[in-house]
VEXDONU-505654 format. One record per atom (N, C-alpha, C): residue in one letter; atom name; x, y, z. Coordinates in pm, whole numbers, plus 50000, padded with zeros to 5 digits. Example, Ala and Ser with C-alpha at 12.3 -4.5 7.8 and 13.67 -1.06 7.14 Angstrom:
residuo|atomo|east|north|up
A|N|51319|49431|50780
A|CA|51230|49550|50780
A|C|51320|49670|50780
S|N|51285|49775|50708
S|CA|51367|49894|50714
S|C|51290|50003|50787
***
This chain:
residuo|atomo|east|north|up
M|N|54072|50022|48036
M|CA|53969|50070|48094
M|C|53889|49947|48136
D|N|53849|49907|48270
D|CA|53732|49852|48312
D|C|53630|49819|48267
A|N|53532|49697|48193
A|CA|53455|49731|48114
A|C|53343|49745|48224
E|N|53260|49766|48189
E|CA|53131|49833|48302
E|C|53046|49719|48324
I|N|53036|49718|48483
I|CA|52946|49563|48500
I|C|52819|49604|48489
I|N|52697|49527|48388
I|CA|52571|49584|48448
I|C|52488|49454|48510
D|N|52466|49479|48623
D|CA|52354|49419|48769
D|C|52217|49394|48642
F|N|52215|49281|48563
F|CA|52081|49284|48494
F|C|51959|49230|48544
E|N|51992|49166|48665
E|CA|51849|49139|48802
E|C|51854|49278|48878
D|N|51907|49384|48845
D|CA|51905|49503|48922
D|C|51830|49565|48835
A|N|51845|49572|48675
A|CA|51793|49653|48561
A|C|51661|49607|48532
R|N|51636|49483|48529
R|CA|51492|49420|48525
R|C|51372|49450|48623
I|N|51439|49442|48753
I|CA|51342|49494|48896
I|C|51276|49627|48845
R|N|51409|49744|48817
R|CA|51343|49849|48804
R|C|51294|49901|48682
R|N|51253|49812|48605
R|CA|51160|49827|48478
R|C|51026|49833|48495
G|N|51021|49745|48629
G|CA|50877|49723|48667
G|C|50828|49827|48800
D|N|50714|49760|48847
D|CA|50697|49870|48990
D|C|50812|49796|49050
H|N|50861|49922|49207
H|CA|50954|49878|49247
H|C|50968|49949|49366
I|N|51046|49904|49476
I|CA|51110|50019|49588
I|C|51226|50053|49623
V|N|51282|50139|49617
V|CA|51420|50192|49669
V|C|51406|50214|49759
R|N|51540|50188|49888
R|CA|51527|50189|50005
R|C|51677|50320|50028
G|N|51675|50426|50093
G|CA|51832|50453|50086
G|C|51847|50561|50221
T|N|51942|50630|50245
T|CA|51978|50695|50371
T|C|52028|50827|50327
A|N|52034|50922|50433
A|CA|52086|51082|50395
A|C|52118|51148|50524
A|N|52239|51225|50511
A|CA|52259|51290|50641
A|C|52346|51220|50705
D|N|52438|51126|50682
D|CA|52555|51044|50746
D|C|52463|50948|50850
G|N|52337|50924|50795
G|CA|52213|50790|50817
G|C|52142|50836|50956
M|N|52127|50980|50960
M|CA|52032|51038|50996
M|C|51917|51038|50952
V|N|51896|51017|50863
V|CA|51758|51044|50747
V|C|51741|50925|50639
R|N|51651|50835|50665
R|CA|51608|50715|50641
R|C|51500|50737|50482
A|N|51475|50651|50391
A|CA|51349|50707|50301
A|C|51337|50592|50178
F|N|51182|50599|50169
F|CA|51182|50523|50058
F|C|51133|50570|49966
A|N|51089|50508|49871
A|CA|51029|50594|49729
A|C|50988|50435|49627
I|N|50876|50461|49578
I|CA|50835|50358|49526
I|C|50700|50381|49386
T|N|50723|50323|49269
T|CA|50635|50338|49166
T|C|50581|50229|49161
A|N|50438|50185|49140
A|CA|50326|50107|49135
A|C|50238|50113|49064
R|N|50245|50151|48939
R|CA|50105|50127|48826
R|C|50105|50044|48803
S|N|50165|49931|48806
S|CA|50060|49790|48725
S|C|49992|49749|48895
T|N|50066|49752|48983
T|CA|50000|49704|49132
T|C|49877|49755|49141
V|N|49818|49916|49103
V|CA|49725|49987|49121
V|C|49662|49944|49026
Q|N|49719|49932|48913
Q|CA|49607|49881|48799
Q|C|49519|49791|48828
T|N|49629|49676|48869
T|CA|49586|49532|48949
T|C|49466|49583|48998
A|N|49476|49646|49144
A|CA|49391|49656|49203
A|C|49235|49670|49176
H|N|49277|49798|49082
H|CA|49124|49852|49022
H|C|49055|49760|48920
E|N|49141|49682|48822
E|CA|49129|49581|48737
E|C|49008|49473|48895
N|N|49038|49422|48949
N|CA|49033|49323|49014
N|C|48890|49410|49097
H|N|48881|49495|49153
H|CA|48752|49552|49206
H|C|48653|49652|49131
G|N|48672|49686|49013
G|CA|48645|49743|48954
G|C|48618|49919|48973
T|N|48686|49945|49032
T|CA|48726|50061|49124
T|C|48677|50178|49061
S|N|48636|50293|49127
S|CA|48605|50434|49056
S|C|48759|50497|49038
P|N|48747|50611|48974
P|CA|48866|50685|48975
P|C|48900|50701|49117
L|N|48816|50774|49194
L|CA|48815|50826|49321
L|C|48858|50713|49403
V|N|48824|50599|49411
V|CA|48840|50501|49508
V|C|48966|50437|49413
T|N|49011|50390|49286
T|CA|49136|50373|49281
T|C|49253|50465|49323
A|N|49227|50606|49329
A|CA|49330|50696|49402
A|C|49326|50660|49559
A|N|49249|50630|49589
A|CA|49235|50601|49771
A|C|49278|50474|49792
L|N|49287|50400|49730
L|CA|49319|50240|49764
L|C|49431|50247|49715
G|N|49525|50301|49584
G|CA|49609|50326|49557
G|C|49725|50388|49636
R|N|49712|50485|49717
R|CA|49764|50564|49774
R|C|49783|50459|49935
L|N|49670|50435|49990
L|CA|49674|50326|50167
L|C|49765|50215|50075
M|N|49751|50133|49959
M|CA|49874|50017|49903
M|C|49981|50073|49878
M|N|49993|50190|49851
M|CA|50169|50226|49823
M|C|50245|50254|49938
A|N|50184|50323|50078
A|CA|50207|50335|50119
A|C|50218|50195|50264
G|N|50123|50120|50265
G|CA|50157|49944|50296
G|C|50275|49881|50241
Q|N|50330|49915|50105
Q|CA|50462|49845|50098
Q|C|50572|49929|50146
M|N|50583|50031|50130
M|CA|50672|50094|50175
M|C|50687|50094|50342
I|N|50605|50092|50439
I|CA|50602|50055|50567
I|C|50629|49918|50604
G|N|50576|49793|50492
G|CA|50626|49689|50513
G|C|50750|49684|50455
A|N|50792|49778|50373
A|CA|50924|49739|50325
A|C|51056|49816|50448
M|N|50997|49853|50533
M|CA|51074|49863|50672
M|C|51094|49767|50754
S|N|51016|49683|50761
S|CA|51062|49540|50864
S|C|51171|49455|50810
K|N|51222|49416|50895
K|CA|51337|49346|50879
K|C|51303|49210|50906
N|N|51160|49173|50925
N|CA|51096|49000|50971
N|C|51005|49006|50868
D|N|51062|48903|50773
D|CA|50983|48815|50674
D|C|50814|48790|50681
N|N|50783|48754|50808
N|CA|50663|48683|50818
N|C|50584|48771|50872
E|N|50644|48891|50893
E|CA|50558|49015|50951
E|C|50477|49061|50836
L|N|50320|49097|50897
L|CA|50211|49151|50794
L|C|50181|49281|50842
I|N|50170|49376|50793
I|CA|50162|49509|50821
I|C|49967|49540|50774
T|N|49918|49546|50842
T|CA|49791|49582|50773
T|C|49730|49751|50838
L|N|49698|49847|50759
L|CA|49639|49922|50737
L|C|49458|49957|50689
T|N|49415|50010|50810
T|CA|49278|50057|50765
T|C|49244|50137|50854
V|N|49154|50179|50735
V|CA|49081|50346|50702
V|C|48958|50361|50740
R|N|48886|50379|50814
R|CA|48751|50368|50837
R|C|48697|50545|50876
G|N|48618|50559|50739
G|CA|48572|50735|50799
G|C|48394|50681|50765
D|N|48378|50846|50754
D|CA|48216|50864|50781
D|C|48189|50915|50647
G|N|48273|50938|50500
G|CA|48229|50927|50343
G|C|48228|50841|50310
P|N|48150|50841|50178
P|CA|48073|50702|50102
P|C|48159|50562|50044
I|N|48314|50620|50078
I|CA|48394|50522|50052
I|C|48386|50404|50214
G|N|48347|50473|50280
G|CA|48309|50374|50391
G|C|48511|50349|50508
G|N|48521|50234|50410
G|CA|48660|50225|50441
G|C|48747|50119|50390
L|N|48900|50118|50380
L|CA|48940|50090|50311
L|C|49053|50003|50378
T|N|49101|49845|50318
T|CA|49187|49785|50429
T|C|49313|49694|50297
V|N|49444|49725|50386
V|CA|49552|49665|50307
V|C|49597|49573|50374
T|N|49673|49518|50308
T|CA|49802|49420|50391
T|C|49931|49406|50312
A|N|49987|49423|50380
A|CA|50166|49415|50296
A|C|50264|49345|50391
N|N|50352|49274|50353
N|CA|50493|49234|50412
N|C|50619|49324|50314
N|N|50730|49234|50383
N|CA|50866|49333|50358
N|C|50879|49289|50230
R|N|50834|49203|50154
R|CA|50867|49199|50022
R|C|50791|49243|49902
G|N|50704|49355|49920
G|CA|50724|49454|49814
G|C|50550|49417|49808
Q|N|50495|49297|49857
Q|CA|50373|49224|49827
Q|C|50263|49301|49909
V|N|50134|49320|49849
V|CA|50027|49411|49906
V|C|49921|49347|49863
K|N|49802|49358|49919
K|CA|49672|49353|49872
K|C|49573|49419|49960
G|N|49467|49516|49852
G|CA|49393|49537|49964
G|C|49195|49548|49891
F|N|49142|49642|49952
F|CA|49017|49614|49912
F|C|48901|49760|49979
A|N|48815|49808|49890
A|CA|48776|49954|49940
A|C|48611|49861|50002
N|N|48589|49911|50118
N|CA|48419|49862|50144
N|C|48335|49912|49990
N|N|48321|50016|49976
N|CA|48250|50046|49856
N|C|48347|50131|49710
P|N|48347|50049|49637
P|CA|48438|50076|49527
P|C|48413|50168|49435
H|N|48238|50173|49429
H|CA|48207|50294|49333
H|C|48183|50372|49321
V|N|48231|50476|49423
V|CA|48160|50567|49442
V|C|48235|50694|49345
W|N|48140|50756|49299
W|CA|48190|50893|49192
W|C|48178|51029|49310
L|N|48265|51094|49314
L|CA|48253|51269|49344
L|C|48240|51394|49250
P|N|48235|51498|49294
P|CA|48290|51566|49192
P|C|48408|51605|49218
L|N|48481|51653|49133
L|CA|48634|51687|49112
L|C|48617|51787|49236
K|N|48784|51824|49290
K|CA|48810|51953|49399
K|C|48820|52036|49272
P|N|48852|52186|49337
P|CA|48940|52313|49224
P|C|49045|52237|49148
G|N|49105|52252|49061
G|CA|49250|52220|48999
G|C|49215|52060|48887
E|N|49088|52029|48893
E|CA|49032|51880|48880
E|C|49130|51772|48899
H|N|49091|51807|49093
H|CA|49154|51674|49117
H|C|49047|51643|49225
L|N|49104|51505|49248
L|CA|48981|51370|49275
L|C|48976|51416|49472
N|N|48863|51405|49494
N|CA|48820|51446|49594
N|C|48864|51298|49722
V|N|48942|51281|49757
V|CA|48971|51141|49822
V|C|48947|51184|49937
G|N|49012|51305|49996
G|CA|48938|51311|50118
G|C|48819|51327|50176
G|N|48694|51373|50072
G|CA|48576|51358|50065
G|C|48505|51234|50073
G|N|48552|51136|50017
G|CA|48526|51039|49960
G|C|48558|50955|50097
I|N|48673|50941|50167
I|CA|48688|50906|50294
I|C|48606|50964|50446
G|N|48598|51082|50463
G|CA|48596|51181|50552
G|C|48638|51147|50666
A|N|48562|51191|50784
A|CA|48635|51202|50928
A|C|48633|51076|50982
G|N|48756|50983|51058
G|CA|48724|50887|51099
G|C|48887|50859|51159
E|N|48941|50738|51145
E|CA|49038|50648|51202
E|C|49110|50540|51107
L|N|49243|50589|51161
L|CA|49347|50513|51088
L|C|49434|50410|51178
S|N|49412|50264|51170
S|CA|49468|50171|51279
S|C|49599|50102|51123
V|N|49692|50080|51242
V|CA|49796|50036|51186
V|C|49827|49883|51260
V|N|49837|49791|51244
V|CA|49848|49696|51247
V|C|49998|49617|51240
F|N|50106|49535|51325
F|CA|50184|49466|51312
F|C|50203|49358|51379
D|N|50206|49251|51282
D|CA|50154|49106|51305
D|C|50245|49000|51272
Q|N|50328|48990|51380
Q|CA|50450|48888|51369
Q|C|50388|48763|51420
P|N|50406|48635|51321
P|CA|50377|48507|51389
P|C|50447|48482|51522
G|N|50368|48402|51649
G|CA|50468|48371|51755
G|C|50431|48498|51856
T|N|50406|48626|51841
T|CA|50362|48700|51940
T|C|50278|48810|51896
M|N|50238|48883|51998
M|CA|50123|48902|52004
M|C|50105|49039|51875
P|N|49988|49080|51824
P|CA|49981|49166|51713
P|C|50069|49325|51830
Y|N|50056|49415|51771
Y|CA|50071|49543|51779
Y|C|49998|49670|51727
S|N|49937|49733|51785
S|CA|49811|49824|51695
S|C|49837|49933|51767
S|N|49795|50036|51658
S|CA|49805|50145|51724
S|C|49679|50238|51617
Q|N|49605|50359|51667
Q|CA|49507|50438|51629
Q|C|49542|50540|51622
V|N|49472|50612|51482
V|CA|49491|50787|51523
V|C|49361|50803|51415
E|N|49303|50924|51484
E|CA|49194|50995|51400
E|C|49311|51111|51272
L|N|49179|51053|51206
L|CA|49263|51097|51017
L|C|49250|51295|51014
V|N|49309|51268|50974
V|CA|49348|51464|51006
V|C|49286|51487|50847
S|N|49279|51452|50761
S|CA|49253|51503|50621
S|C|49142|51437|50527
G|N|49173|51263|50564
G|CA|49144|51169|50465
G|C|49181|51174|50329
E|N|49322|51245|50301
E|CA|49390|51202|50204
E|C|49532|51115|50193
I|N|49544|51049|50306
I|CA|49619|50907|50325
I|C|49743|50965|50338
G|N|49817|51064|50273
G|CA|49930|51091|50273
G|C|49954|51139|50412
D|N|49895|51312|50431
D|CA|49861|51344|50556
D|C|49844|51288|50672
D|N|49720|51201|50655
D|CA|49678|51083|50771
D|C|49829|51022|50830
L|N|49906|51016|50739
L|CA|50033|50869|50768
L|C|50118|50962|50850
T|N|50147|51102|50737
T|CA|50257|51191|50836
T|C|50216|51172|50979
Y|N|50086|51234|50982
Y|CA|50034|51217|51148
Y|C|50017|51117|51244
Y|N|50045|51026|51195
Y|CA|50033|50878|51249
Y|C|50220|50890|51269
F|N|50287|50876|51214
F|CA|50384|50828|51249
F|C|50453|50972|51367
A|N|50417|51072|51338
A|CA|50414|51164|51425
A|C|50338|51159|51584
A|N|50215|51109|51628
A|CA|50160|51133|51709
A|C|50171|50955|51768
S|N|50194|50840|51688
S|CA|50163|50702|51775
S|C|50366|50674|51791
D|N|50440|50683|51676
D|CA|50569|50682|51662
D|C|50660|50746|51726
Q|N|50596|50857|51705
Q|CA|50700|50994|51769
Q|C|50810|51025|51673
V|N|50786|50965|51523
V|CA|50919|51009|51441
V|C|50867|51080|51352
P|N|50946|51205|51369
P|CA|50931|51276|51245
P|C|50905|51249|51119
T|N|50799|51289|51032
T|CA|50794|51196|50868
T|C|50716|51275|50807
S|N|50792|51223|50667
S|CA|50720|51286|50565
S|C|50633|51174|50466
V|N|50547|51160|50428
V|CA|50501|51034|50335
V|C|50403|51137|50228
G|N|50458|51093|50108
G|CA|50366|51194|49992
G|C|50348|51038|49940
V|N|50180|51008|49850
V|CA|50150|50920|49772
V|C|50078|50967|49689
G|N|50024|50956|49531
G|CA|49973|50991|49440
G|C|49946|50892|49325
V|N|49825|50919|49295
V|CA|49790|50862|49171
V|C|49701|50888|49066
L|N|49724|50876|48951
L|CA|49666|50991|48855
L|C|49608|50902|48740
V|N|49510|50892|48697
V|CA|49373|50819|48656
V|C|49362|50902|48504
N|N|49372|50772|48431
N|CA|49330|50815|48263
N|C|49185|50869|48260
T|N|49161|50934|48164
T|CA|48981|50974|48138
T|C|48912|50813|48124
D|N|48996|50682|48056
D|CA|48937|50595|48051
D|C|48914|50498|48187
T|N|48981|50560|48284
T|CA|48979|50529|48448
T|C|49092|50429|48476
S|N|49217|50359|48366
S|CA|49313|50315|48365
S|C|49413|50409|48474
V|N|49509|50353|48540
V|CA|49643|50410|48604
V|C|49740|50451|48524
R|N|49744|50594|48495
R|CA|49849|50664|48430
R|C|49984|50651|48557
Q|N|49966|50669|48622
Q|CA|50078|50706|48745
Q|C|50048|50656|48840
A|N|50138|50594|48935
A|CA|50122|50584|49093
A|C|50295|50598|49162
G|N|50256|50618|49268
G|CA|50402|50671|49339
G|C|50381|50733|49478
G|N|50511|50711|49546
G|CA|50507|50790|49654
G|C|50648|50750|49713
F|N|50668|50818|49851
F|CA|50764|50833|49924
F|C|50754|50814|50068
I|N|50819|50796|50135
I|CA|50857|50830|50275
I|C|50994|50846|50335
V|N|50991|50925|50385
V|CA|51110|51028|50425
V|C|51122|51044|50594
Q|N|51189|50968|50704
Q|CA|51190|50985|50830
Q|C|51353|51066|50861
L|N|51289|51143|50989
L|CA|51422|51181|51075
L|C|51474|50998|51172
M|N|51589|50978|51191
M|CA|51620|50905|51266
M|C|51659|50963|51398
P|N|51624|50873|51528
P|CA|51662|50911|51613
P|C|51798|51008|51637
D|N|51793|51098|51736
D|CA|51972|51176|51710
D|C|51971|51281|51601
Y|N|51906|51307|51544
Y|CA|51889|51380|51419
Y|C|51936|51501|51480
L|N|52007|51581|51402
L|CA|52069|51738|51467
L|C|51973|51838|51401
D|N|51968|51988|51459
D|CA|51880|52043|51388
D|C|51916|52072|51284
F|N|51985|52068|51183
F|CA|52037|52147|51073
F|C|51968|52027|50975
V|N|51931|51922|51009
V|CA|51940|51835|50949
V|C|51723|51822|50860
L|N|51696|51850|51004
L|CA|51548|51901|50989
L|C|51523|52008|50909
D|N|51616|52130|50924
D|CA|51580|52228|50867
D|C|51623|52228|50712
Q|N|51733|52173|50702
Q|CA|51719|52107|50527
Q|C|51639|52037|50440
L|N|51588|51915|50520
L|CA|51473|51855|50500
L|C|51327|51932|50497
E|N|51300|52021|50562
E|CA|51203|52090|50525
E|C|51192|52190|50423
A|N|51343|52271|50406
A|CA|51336|52312|50329
A|C|51292|52246|50137
N|N|51411|52144|50138
N|CA|51394|52089|50004
N|C|51227|52046|49981
L|N|51158|51993|50088
L|CA|51038|51933|50120
L|C|50924|52052|50051
A|N|50956|52167|50060
A|CA|50892|52271|50089
A|C|50915|52317|49954
G|N|51010|52266|49844
G|CA|51019|52266|49700
G|C|50985|52163|49619
V|N|50913|52069|49672
V|CA|50830|51970|49621
V|C|50723|51972|49572
T|N|50637|51967|49467
T|CA|50525|52000|49433
T|C|50416|51844|49459
S|N|50386|51762|49396
S|CA|50302|51654|49367
S|C|50403|51514|49373
V|N|50378|51411|49409
V|CA|50403|51266|49377
V|C|50363|51266|49207
T|N|50288|51287|49150
T|CA|50218|51256|49046
T|C|50310|51358|48936
D|N|50334|51486|48994
D|CA|50413|51579|48892
D|C|50557|51550|48897
M|N|50590|51461|48938
M|CA|50761|51407|48990
M|C|50744|51279|48877
L|N|50633|51220|48854
L|CA|50614|51095|48812
L|C|50595|51138|48644
E|N|50518|51215|48638
E|CA|50492|51284|48501
E|C|50592|51327|48432
A|N|50701|51410|48493
A|CA|50822|51440|48490
A|C|50935|51380|48450
G|N|50875|51199|48469
G|CA|50999|51099|48432
G|C|51047|51056|48537
M|N|51066|51103|48656
M|CA|51097|51048|48767
M|C|51074|50926|48836
S|N|51248|50830|48805
S|CA|51192|50722|48889
S|C|51202|50748|49061
P|N|51175|50645|49108
P|CA|51184|50612|49265
P|C|51305|50691|49314
S|N|51434|50645|49246
S|CA|51590|50699|49287
S|C|51572|50839|49242
D|N|51506|50886|49152
D|CA|51522|51038|49135
D|C|51434|51108|49232
M|N|51294|51054|49243
M|CA|51228|51101|49364
M|C|51340|51140|49449
L|N|51395|51062|49551
L|CA|51486|51048|49658
L|C|51613|51161|49650
R|N|51661|51152|49522
R|CA|51769|51224|49504
R|C|51756|51354|49498
H|N|51650|51387|49460
H|CA|51550|51529|49454
H|C|51494|51587|49601
I|N|51427|51492|49668
I|CA|51378|51568|49775
I|C|51531|51519|49879
L|N|51633|51485|49885
L|CA|51720|51486|49947
L|C|51856|51524|49919
R|N|51807|51652|49782
R|CA|51934|51699|49731
R|C|52033|51794|49889
D|N|52183|51805|49827
D|CA|52253|51854|49922
D|C|52250|51816|50056
M|N|52207|51660|50049
M|CA|52214|51600|50179
M|C|52270|51430|50164
D|N|52343|51419|50067
D|CA|52424|51316|50067
D|C|52349|51218|50073
Y|N|52253|51173|49977
Y|CA|52188|51049|49957
Y|C|52307|50969|49892
K|N|52201|50845|49988
K|CA|52264|50751|49907
K|C|52173|50637|49892
E|N|52193|50545|49787
E|CA|52078|50418|49752
E|C|52167|50301|49839
L|N|52070|50228|49911
L|CA|52112|50114|49994
L|C|52060|49995|49903
D|N|51907|49980|49846
D|CA|51876|49878|49761
D|C|51771|49870|49677
V|N|51692|49796|49617
V|CA|51604|49798|49540
V|C|51496|49665|49545
M|N|51390|49710|49565
M|CA|51292|49547|49578
M|C|51175|49569|49475
P|N|51149|49445|49442
P|CA|50998|49466|49346
P|C|50878|49443|49369
A|N|50758|49567|49339
A|CA|50655|49548|49445
A|C|50545|49509|49318
E|N|50431|49400|49408
E|CA|50326|49377|49333
E|C|50213|49361|49365
F|N|50103|49358|49318
F|CA|49975|49293|49411
F|C|49998|49185|49422
H|N|49952|49104|49557
H|CA|49995|48970|49571
H|C|49846|48922|49634
C|N|49732|48815|49622
C|CA|49674|48810|49748
C|C|49747|48664|49781
G|N|49735|48587|49748
G|CA|49786|48428|49795
G|C|49670|48385|49833
C|N|49520|48424|49762
C|CA|49438|48315|49815
C|C|49426|48175|49703
D|N|49362|48057|49751
D|CA|49367|47950|49663
D|C|49244|47855|49654
E|N|49265|47728|49651
E|CA|49144|47650|49645
E|C|49180|47605|49840
A|N|49304|47582|49849
A|CA|49332|47571|50007
A|C|49293|47656|50109
R|N|49318|47743|50105
R|CA|49270|47868|50166
R|C|49092|47834|50187
A|N|49019|47832|50063
A|CA|48951|47827|50054
A|C|48848|47735|50087
S|N|48913|47618|50138
S|CA|48851|47472|50205
S|C|48883|47520|50325
R|N|48990|47563|50395
R|CA|48954|47563|50511
R|C|48895|47705|50592
A|N|48841|47796|50501
A|CA|48748|47850|50560
A|C|48626|47813|50521
V|N|48609|47712|50438
V|CA|48454|47677|50456
V|C|48442|47568|50545
L|N|48593|47456|50611
L|CA|48535|47383|50717
L|C|48518|47488|50860
A|N|48543|47588|50841
A|CA|48494|47712|50950
A|C|48362|47697|50978
L|N|48254|47678|50875
L|CA|48136|47659|50879
L|C|48053|47544|50971
G|N|48144|47462|50990
G|CA|48121|47322|51088
G|C|48010|47213|51015
E|N|48076|47128|51087
E|CA|48013|46984|51023
E|C|47877|46943|50970
A|N|47765|47013|51019
A|CA|47649|47031|51032
A|C|47596|47137|50923
E|N|47652|47201|50904
E|CA|47650|47320|50833
E|C|47661|47243|50682
L|N|47780|47224|50683
L|CA|47807|47129|50551
L|C|47786|46975|50498
R|N|47741|46907|50635
R|CA|47597|46786|50563
R|C|47517|46878|50534
D|N|47430|46960|50595
D|CA|47332|47035|50514
D|C|47352|47058|50362
M|N|47446|47117|50323
M|CA|47479|47147|50196
M|C|47502|47055|50121
I|N|47546|46952|50164
I|CA|47623|46754|50096
I|C|47469|46743|50065
A|N|47381|46709|50173
A|CA|47248|46656|50152
A|C|47138|46743|49988
K|N|47191|46884|50015
K|CA|47109|46962|49939
K|C|47168|46972|49791
R|N|47310|46936|49750
R|CA|47372|46892|49650
R|C|47387|47057|49630
E|N|47389|47145|49703
E|CA|47478|47263|49721
E|C|47603|47326|49671
T|N|47662|47394|49600
T|CA|47809|47421|49614
T|C|47861|47554|49674
A|N|47981|47551|49764
A|CA|47988|47623|49844
A|C|48091|47724|49748
E|N|48061|47877|49810
E|CA|48126|47967|49692
E|C|48165|48066|49847
I|N|48328|48104|49787
I|CA|48411|48159|49886
I|C|48436|48281|49823
Y|N|48437|48386|49818
Y|CA|48496|48524|49797
Y|C|48601|48579|49862
C|N|48704|48624|49779
C|CA|48815|48729|49840
C|C|48736|48849|49806
H|N|48788|48925|49943
H|CA|48743|49062|49904
H|C|48901|49121|49888
F|N|49000|49040|49889
F|CA|49116|49126|49863
F|C|49142|49139|49686
C|N|49127|49033|49649
C|CA|49145|49009|49543
C|C|49019|49028|49400
G|N|48919|48987|49478
G|CA|48800|49004|49401
G|C|48746|48843|49353
K|N|48853|48759|49385
K|CA|48839|48601|49294
K|C|48718|48521|49382
R|N|48657|48439|49312
R|CA|48547|48358|49378
R|C|48614|48179|49340
H|N|48621|48133|49446
H|CA|48641|47993|49462
H|C|48497|47883|49498
Y|N|48489|47826|49418
Y|CA|48380|47649|49439
Y|C|48422|47589|49467
I|N|48396|47511|49584
I|CA|48372|47396|49622
I|C|48270|47296|49612
S|N|48270|47167|49485
S|CA|48107|47128|49453
S|C|48102|47021|49611
P|N|47956|46946|49597
P|CA|47932|46858|49706
P|C|48023|46721|49751
K|N|48067|46701|49589
K|CA|48184|46601|49626
K|C|48287|46621|49684
E|N|48339|46777|49680
E|CA|48480|46815|49803
E|C|48404|46846|49878
L|N|48324|46874|49920
L|CA|48288|46882|50051
L|C|48281|46749|50148
E|N|48217|46652|50066
E|CA|48230|46515|50136
E|C|48413|46487|50149
D|N|48464|46507|50097
D|CA|48620|46457|50080
D|C|48634|46552|50180
L|N|48644|46694|50237
L|CA|48699|46770|50359
L|C|48630|46693|50479
L|N|48524|46681|50471
L|CA|48455|46627|50577
L|C|48509|46443|50657
A|N|48596|46388|50512
A|CA|48607|46265|50557
A|C|48748|46261|50606
***
């Protein structure tokens, strides 16, 4: 009997936040699922978000990670922006195709009463407004599209986005469960899409399967991994997993980028700061870090 071959790198990836990609129904369905507790926890810690905003921002970040995983272009950035008339005001998320994401909320400390069933009122926090999705590939003009929010709950809004903007039948589910100490207990989601030329019986089977799915956080609480979620959603549809990738919160801001941002102030402004011996402060909205550039470093930038 041949010894079992263990892929240690694959096992390592699956121990942390990760995205799985698969297909079903002889290629007529493509699917993505994610678990991202650490990713959402990092965003919570960076921005000091309330449980409500943790859930809203976490949902949008995970959706961005899965949409990014759809891209075959390594340098493409996907930006999701939600603008609403609720107290959160807006959310901005940027992701790539390597599972990396960053994001922030306009008002990170919003609290609202819970909805019936002790659920966070994400829709109330977002309110009515617009969802924008921008695909930006270096060397080409960015492509963007906008749709009105249908609920502000993020998953519903993205489901509508794919139907209205891309004309792709899609189901998006994202969920975040927050502990009483405001830390993240569970975070995950899925995107399931029908491909062009799908057959009606495939749609019927998928709709029947989705009708039996409760919530993402229920599946996570039951111990399901992303692979388990997709097997459950695509049961009796010949699901095949294609690959897995790590997922993480990653900003990428550093002193070099902060220096370039300072140069945008213009030489006159920088020389005035040098004369007054003022230190420049650059704040990153995505990760909450502050970068400081001394008068001497300002002089070096202008040299």
